[in-house]
DODREN-164926 format. One line per 10 residues: their letters; for each residue x, y, z of N, C-alpha, C, CB. Coordinates in pm, whole numbers. Glycine has a CB too. Layout:
N
A> X/Y/Z/X/Y/Z/X/Y/Z/X/Y/Z  ...
END
This chain:
104
MSKLDNYREQ> 84/-118/0/0/0/0/88/124/0/-96/0/122  59/217/-87/138/339/-95/98/437/16/122/406/-234  184/535/38/158/639/137/27/712/104/276/740/142  3/735/-25/-118/802/-69/-242/723/-29/-116/823/-221  -242/593/-54/-355/509/-18/-377/508/133/-335/366/-70  -269/511/208/-278/506/353/-351/628/409/-140/496/413  -313/749/369/-381/864/427/-522/879/371/-302/991/400  -546/835/250/-683/836/196/-771/741/276/-684/796/47  -719/623/301/-793/525/381/-824/580/520/-712/396/393  -725/642/583/-743/700/715/-850/810/712/-610/757/768
ALKLYPWVCG> -842/898/614/-938/1009/604/-1080/957/584/-899/1102/489  -1095/853/504/-1229/797/480/-1286/731/605/-1224/696/366  -1198/685/694/-1244/629/821/-1278/739/922/-1137/535/880  -1206/850/916/-1224/958/1014/-1343/1048/985/-1099/1041/1020  -1368/1075/858/-1465/1177/821/-1585/1117/749/-1399/1283/733  -1701/1184/762/-1818/1140/684/-1789/1156/535/-1945/1221/723  -1850/1075/454/-1827/1077/310/-1909/1189/246/-1862/941/246  -1871/1312/281/-1940/1432/236/-1833/1534/196/-2035/1491/348  -1855/1603/85/-1761/1707/43/-1764/1821/145/-1796/1759/-99  -1647/1860/190/-1635/1966/289/-1670/2104/239/-1498/1967/341
HCARAFDGKH> -1690/2120/110/-1726/2253/56/-1870/2256/6/-1631/2292/-57  -1907/2165/-82/-2043/2171/-139/-2143/2082/-65/-2038/2131/-286  -2095/2000/29/-2178/1913/113/-2245/1799/36/-2283/1995/182  -2196/1768/-83/-2250/1654/-158/-2209/1525/-88/-2200/1655/-305  -2303/1436/-67/-2277/1308/-1/-2238/1203/-104/-2400/1261/80  -2153/1111/-63/-2104/1006/-152/-2134/870/-93/-1953/1022/-178  -2159/773/-181/-2175/635/-137/-2062/553/-195/-2314/578/-179  -2059/427/-167/-1951/340/-213/-1929/342/-363/-1978/201/-170  -2037/352/-439/-2028/350/-584/-1952/471/-639/-2167/344/-645  -1968/587/-577/-1908/711/-626/-1796/762/-535/-2015/818/-639
LRELTVHHKD> -1753/681/-443/-1654/725/-345/-1523/768/-409/-1627/614/-247  -1491/717/-526/-1366/755/-592/-1364/903/-631/-1344/668/-717  -1482/966/-636/-1491/1109/-669/-1465/1199/-548/-1628/1139/-726  -1445/1139/-431/-1416/1214/-310/-1266/1207/-284/-1497/1160/-187  -1201/1322/-276/-1055/1326/-263/-1014/1381/-127/-993/1411/-375  -890/1353/-89/-834/1407/34/-756/1533/-2/-744/1303/108  -797/1643/55/-729/1771/32/-645/1805/155/-832/1886/2  -521/1843/133/-433/1888/242/-457/2038/262/-282/1858/210  -507/2074/378/-542/2214/406/-424/2308/390/-598/2226/547  -304/2262/428/-186/2349/416/-112/2326/284/-91/2324/533
HNHDNNPPDG> -169/2245/197/-114/2214/64/20/2140/71/-97/2343/-15  54/2086/185/177/2008/202/139/1860/209/256/2052/330  164/1787/103/125/1647/95/208/1556/185/136/1600/-47  313/1610/242/393/1532/337/345/1552/481/541/1571/326  255/1646/504/202/1673/637/75/1590/657/174/1824/656  93/1471/714/-18/1377/731/-31/1332/875/0/1257/640  -77/1421/966/-91/1381/1105/-196/1270/1119/-130/1502/1192  -175/1176/1208/-266/1062/1222/-409/1102/1261/-212/966/1324  -426/1219/1321/-561/1263/1359/-636/1326/1242/-553/1362/1474  -571/1342/1127/-636/1396/1008/-659/1544/1011/-764/1329/988
SNWELLCIYC> -594/1616/1100/-620/1759/1116/-576/1844/997/-551/1808/1240  -495/1789/907/-454/1864/788/-533/1822/664/-305/1844/763  -634/1741/682/-711/1690/569/-854/1737/573/-707/1538/565  -912/1742/454/-1056/1754/441/-1095/1678/316/-1103/1905/435  -1211/1617/318/-1259/1546/201/-1333/1643/111/-1351/1427/243  -1293/1646/-15/-1355/1733/-114/-1389/1651/-238/-1262/1853/-151  -1501/1686/-303/-1531/1621/-430/-1428/1669/-532/-1678/1653/-479  -1417/1601/-642/-1314/1634/-740/-1330/1777/-793/-1317/1536/-856  -1453/1827/-800/-1476/1961/-852/-1430/2067/-750/-1624/1981/-885  -1469/2050/-624/-1428/2145/-521/-1277/2138/-497/-1504/2118/-389
HDHEHSKYGD> -1220/2019/-511/-1076/2002/-493/-1000/2079/-602/-1037/1852/-496  -1045/2066/-725/-983/2141/-835/-998/2291/-813/-1045/2101/-970  -1116/2333/-767/-1141/2476/-742/-1048/2527/-631/-1289/2498/-703  -1033/2449/-524/-947/2489/-413/-803/2507/-458/-955/2386/-299  -754/2414/-541/-617/2425/-590/-600/2541/-688/-575/2294/-656  -703/2571/-765/-691/2685/-856/-688/2815/-777/-808/2686/-958  -764/2824/-668/-760/2944/-582/-621/2959/-521/-867/2935/-470  -565/2850/-475/-432/2853/-414/-327/2896/-516/-395/2714/-356  -336/2842/-637/-243/2880/-743/-256/3027/-780/-266/2795/-867  -381/3076/-787/-404/3218/-815/-344/3306/-707/-554/3246/-829
MQHQSASSGK> -359/3267/-581/-305/3347/-471/-153/3347/-472/-357/3293/-336  -94/3232/-504/52/3226/-513/102/3318/-623/100/3081/-539  36/3314/-737/74/3400/-850/60/3547/-812/-11/3368/-975  -51/3579/-746/-77/3717/-705/30/3765/-607/-216/3730/-642  66/3681/-509/165/3723/-410/304/3736/-473/170/3623/-293  335/3652/-570/465/3659/-637/476/3787/-720/487/3536/-727  368/3826/-786/372/3945/-871/366/4074/-789/259/3943/-971  304/4068/-670/294/4190/-589/408/4203/-488/161/4192/-515  480/4092/-465/588/4094/-367/540/4079/-224/665/4222/-379  409/4064/-204/352/4046/-70/319/3899/-49/226/4134/-51
KVEVTSTYNP> 342/3853/73/307/3715/107/158/3710/141/392/3663/226  87/3617/78/-56/3600/102/-76/3471/179/-136/3599/-32  -139/3479/294/-168/3361/376/-296/3297/326/-179/3399/527  -292/3166/299/-408/3095/249/-462/3006/360/-372/3011/123  -585/3032/401/-649/2949/501/-793/2926/462/-641/3013/641  -847/2817/505/-986/2785/480/-1066/2819/605/-1003/2635/441  -1175/2892/589/-1256/2930/704/-1391/2860/705/-1276/3079/706  -1426/2792/598/-1556/2727/589/-1554/2596/666/-1593/2703/442  -1653/2574/749/-1665/2449/823/-1805/2394/800/-1636/2469/975  -1820/2295/712/-1953/2244/680/-2019/2172/797/-1944/2152/562
FAGLQQLLEQ> -1943/2136/899/-1997/2062/1013/-2011/2150/1137/-1908/1943/1045  -2009/2282/1118/-2012/2376/1231/-2131/2352/1323/-2014/2518/1179  -2250/2329/1271/-2369/2311/1354/-2407/2166/1375/-2483/2383/1295  -2322/2074/1340/-2355/1933/1346/-2384/1886/1488/-2242/1851/1287  -2303/1924/1583/-2323/1881/1722/-2461/1924/1772/-2213/1938/1812  -2498/2046/1744/-2628/2097/1788/-2742/2018/1722/-2641/2247/1755  -2730/1989/1593/-2833/1910/1524/-2844/1770/1581/-2801/1902/1374  -2732/1708/1611/-2734/1574/1669/-2799/1575/1807/-2591/1518/1679  -2772/1676/1886/-2833/1687/2018/-2984/1706/2006/-2771/1804/2097  -3027/1784/1909/-3172/1804/1888/-3238/1674/1847/-3197/1911/1780
QTKK> -3171/1596/1763/-3226/1468/1717/-3242/1370/1832/-3136/1407/1608  -3148/1368/1925/-3155/1272/2035/-3262/1311/2137/-3020/1260/2105  -3302/1439/2141/-3405/1486/2233/-3545/1449/2184/-3395/1636/2252  -3558/1424/2055/-3691/1394/1997/-3736/1255/2033/-3689/1410/1845
END
């Protein structure tokens, strides 16, 4: 098993099979369309807790990398360093929803 397969396998065990940006859900048949994105864009940074990963569909993953590439190009041409961080959390209200469900 390659290093790539290992962190993908880990991420699929840790996280729900849902795109972290568009919230599209995936099942076993289409799971290959769900990719592991490294939040810091460093593919060697693979902590066992998955804190540097998010699952993205192939479309959102491509979009995320194009944004990162655009920002790198912009910072290189302006001479200013641009910090790239993701602020969207698709599971922000999940705990509250789960608590409401268990009260019913």
